Wavefront OBJ file of the C-alpha trace (Angstrom):
o trace
v 51.519 44.447 60.677
v 47.969 44.634 61.951
v 45.081 45.669 59.699
v 41.678 46.501 61.185
v 38.766 47.117 58.800
v 35.775 48.939 60.312
v 32.394 49.670 58.786
v 29.919 47.922 56.549
v 30.937 46.590 53.141
v 27.722 47.812 51.560
v 27.202 50.186 48.618
v 27.232 53.814 49.799
v 28.670 53.006 53.257
v 32.015 54.312 54.515
v 34.731 51.714 55.081
v 37.728 52.624 57.256
v 40.950 50.636 57.403
v 43.486 51.159 60.182
v 46.937 49.610 60.049
v 49.744 49.389 62.566
v 53.263 48.204 61.841
v 56.054 47.799 64.394
v 59.637 47.953 63.117
v 62.558 46.668 65.167
v 65.256 49.339 64.912
v 67.954 46.694 65.301
v 66.910 45.272 61.910
v 67.554 48.499 60.003
v 69.676 50.950 61.985
v 72.620 48.749 62.878
v 71.824 47.328 66.287
v 70.036 50.216 67.975
v 67.658 48.794 70.600
v 63.971 49.616 70.517
v 61.209 49.786 67.971
v 59.249 52.257 65.888
v 55.459 51.989 65.601
v 53.769 53.460 62.527
v 49.981 53.938 62.382
v 47.848 54.844 59.387
v 44.142 55.200 58.658
v 42.166 55.616 55.445
v 38.422 55.951 54.866
v 36.514 55.693 51.613
v 32.922 55.286 50.536
v 32.040 51.967 48.911
v 30.847 52.682 45.355
v 27.052 53.107 45.632
v 26.612 51.501 42.190
v 28.734 48.445 42.957
v 27.161 44.995 43.091
v 28.628 43.025 46.006
v 26.870 39.752 45.283
l 1 2 3 4 5 6 7 8 9 10 11 12 13 14 15 16 17 18 19 20 21 22 23 24 25 26 27 28 29 30 31 32 33 34 35 36 37 38 39 40 41 42 43 44 45 46 47 48 49 50 51 52 53
């Protein structure tokens, strides 16, 4: 699994996290060769009233 945060961790800024996970099909589907790659992304605003210090 790879996780890539992007953006500033500052109050009121938008933080985006992207993740990628590669599954070997042979581990779960009984020996089928190959892999499955799953990507996801989520963005959220850092609470503007949050103290980060």
